N, C-alpha and C positions, 0 to 999 in steps of 0.2 A: 460456433465455438463450443468445444467440448466441456468447458467449465467457465464459471465466472467468479467474481470476487466473493459473492455471498455463498456459493457452493463450496468454495475453499474454506471459509469459516466453518461451515457445517462439517467438512472433512476433518478440520482440526478438533472440533468438539467430539467427533466420533473416535478419534485417536485416544482421547482421555475419558471415554464414557465408562470404562470399568471403574470399580471402586478403588483399586490400587493400580493405576497404569504403570507400565514399565518406564524406566528412565528413557529408553529409546522412543517410546510412544510420546512421552512428554516433549522430548527434544524435537521430534518430527512435527508435533503439533505447533510448537513455537515457530519453526521454520515455515510451516504451512500458513500460519496466521500472518507472518510477514508477507508471504507471497500473495495472500488475499488483498492486503492493502496496496501492494505493488500493482497487482492486476487491476485494482480499482482505478489507479492513476492511468494505466495504459488504456483501459476501456473508456475512461472519461476523455482522454485525449483523442481517441479515435472518434467517439460520438460527437464531441464538441467541435473538432476541427475538420472532420471528413463528413460526418452525418450518421444518421441512424442505420438501420439494417439493410442498406442498399447492396443487393447481391453483386451488382456490377462493380462495386468498389471494394470487394473483399481483399484483393491483392494490395491495394493502397492501405487499407486498415491494418492488414498483417504487417506490411512494411513499417508503418508508423509504430505499431506496438512493439515490434522487434528492435526498433531503433532507439528505444529509451534505455540508456544504461543505468544500472543500479547505483553505481558509485557516484556518477554525476548528479543523479536525482537526489541522492542523500545529501550531497554537498549543497545543492541549490535549496533544498527544503530546510536545511540547517540555517539558512539565512532568512527564512520567512519571518522569524520573530522580530526582525528589524522593523520598527514602526515606519521607517521611511518608505517601505513598500506599500503600506496602507491596506493590507489584506484584512478582511473581516476576521474576528477572533476564531470562528469555527474553522476557517482555512488554516490559520496559524496552529490551532490545536491539532488539526489533521496532519500538518507537516511535522509537528513535534512527535506525534504518535508514530508516524512513519519512521522517523529517525530512531526512536527508541526501539521499535520492533526490528529494524534492520540490525541494530547492535545485538539485540537478543538472538536474532537468527544467526548472526555470525558466531556468537558464543555457543549456541546449540549445535551448530554444524562443525565448528572447528576447535573449540576449547574443551579438551577432554576432561578438564576439572570442573566444568560448569554443570549444574544440576538444576532442574526445574521441577517443582511439585505440581500436582494437579491444580492446586489453588492458584499458583503462579500462572499456569497456562490459561485457566478460565478467566483470570483477571485480564490477561493480555488479549484474549479473544473478545472480552467485553469492551476493552478500550478500543480495539479495532472496529468493532461493530458500532460503537457510539461515534467514533471519528468518521466512519464511512457514511453513517446516517446523517450526521450534521453536514458533512460535505455535500451530500446529495440534496439537502434542503436549502443550501445556499443558492442565491440567484445565479442564473446561467451566465450573466455577464461577468460576475466575480469569479465563477469557476473557470470560465474561458480565459480570463486574464491570468489567473493563477496557473493554469496548465501551460499556457504559452510561456510564462515567466519560468516555470519549473523545468520545462523540457528543452527550451531553446536558449543555449548559452551564447551571449553576445561576445564575439571575438574582440580581443584587445588589440585594436589597430591604432 
């Protein structure tokens, strides 16, 4: 893979590395930060459900990662706060950070009236970094249950 979630966070930091980054750089950094946490979900799904770096399974991994829709994932993760699901708090926090960043990404990409300062961007990057780190520290069984719940919607039959 040409990039991973952590390198996307680095790219977001680079966009606002100047003392006074342009509004375009700040908006792009917000969008890139969201894509970092989205990529984290996709890579986690691939690793947990298909397995590690098995070259023979590259097509299956790519298929799974390209099959995860942003809108559905946001909807599902928006439900994670419900204690009925029983997810550990770090996974609930990850879900909340994901949903917040997706909203900010939408604002950055489509709301011409939105503006983000360098401080805003760095705060969101830090939130994503903390959420991703805590997610990775969670037990594999909880991450696997969370990912399956997040990406597979049960049909209403």
